[in-house]
C-alpha positions as a printed Julia matrix, in Angstrom:
80×3 Matrix{Float64}:
  15.39   10.41   -3.1
  17.28   13.13   -4.9
  17.44   10.79   -7.9
  13.63   10.71   -8.16
  12.19   14.15   -7.37
   8.43   14.12   -6.84
   8.43   10.49   -5.69
   8.27    8.77   -2.31
   9.44    5.34   -1.18
   6.78    3.37    0.65
   6.95    0.2     2.71
   4.25   -2.33    1.83
   2.82   -4.08    4.88
   0.95   -7.35    4.14
  -2.19   -8.53    5.91
  -1.93  -10.73    8.97
  -3.25  -14.3     8.81
  -6.31  -13.34   10.84
  -7.18  -10.51    8.45
  -6.7   -12.77    5.44
  -9.37  -15.16    6.75
 -12.0   -12.44    6.3
 -11.16  -12.02    2.59
 -12.13  -14.53   -0.12
  -8.98  -16.57   -0.69
  -9.35  -17.32   -4.39
 -10.08  -15.26   -7.46
 -11.31  -16.99  -10.62
  -9.79  -15.68  -13.82
  -9.69  -17.43  -17.21
 -10.91  -20.69  -15.65
  -7.91  -20.7   -13.31
  -8.01  -20.2    -9.6
  -5.27  -18.15   -8.04
  -4.8   -16.6    -4.65
  -5.34  -12.85   -4.49
  -2.55  -10.77   -2.96
  -3.87   -8.09   -0.62
  -2.05   -5.39    1.35
  -3.37   -3.5     4.32
  -1.42   -0.33    4.08
   1.5     1.48    2.57
   3.75    3.41    4.93
   5.76    6.35    3.59
   9.43    6.43    4.51
  11.46    9.49    5.36
  14.27   10.38    2.95
  16.82    9.62    5.69
  15.54    6.09    6.43
  17.48    3.1     5.13
  15.91    0.27    3.15
  16.13   -3.18    4.72
  16.56   -6.44    2.84
  13.52   -8.69    2.95
  10.93   -5.91    2.94
   8.76   -4.92   -0.02
   9.03   -1.31   -1.18
   7.28    0.71   -3.85
   8.15    4.0    -5.51
   5.03    6.2    -5.61
   4.45    9.66   -7.01
   3.57   12.7    -4.96
   0.25   12.83   -6.85
  -0.7     9.39   -5.5
   0.2    10.52   -1.98
  -1.94   13.65   -2.26
  -4.88   11.63   -3.62
  -4.79    9.25   -0.64
  -4.48   12.12    1.84
  -7.53   13.84    0.3
  -9.53   10.6     0.48
  -8.6    10.11    4.15
  -9.56   13.68    4.96
 -12.93   13.35    3.22
 -13.58   10.05    5.02
 -12.92   11.73    8.37
 -15.26   14.62    7.6
 -18.04   12.21    6.55
 -17.85   10.46    9.94
 -18.48   13.67   11.88
């Protein structure tokens, strides 16, 4: 990660088949029907972890990470 300071690598984890059943399968756009791609979560990787072939990864900025952490914290405080 020294090549991209201020960025994190995240592992994208897709929905399971059971979770996909609860989401509308098709999205209509320009008179075409196509399946929507949904992801449940994005897991941050440590700088020492190795990337594995066959997995989907995304490079995200530290600003995006902080935004999500703030949203999670505010969601927790709203529950209490």
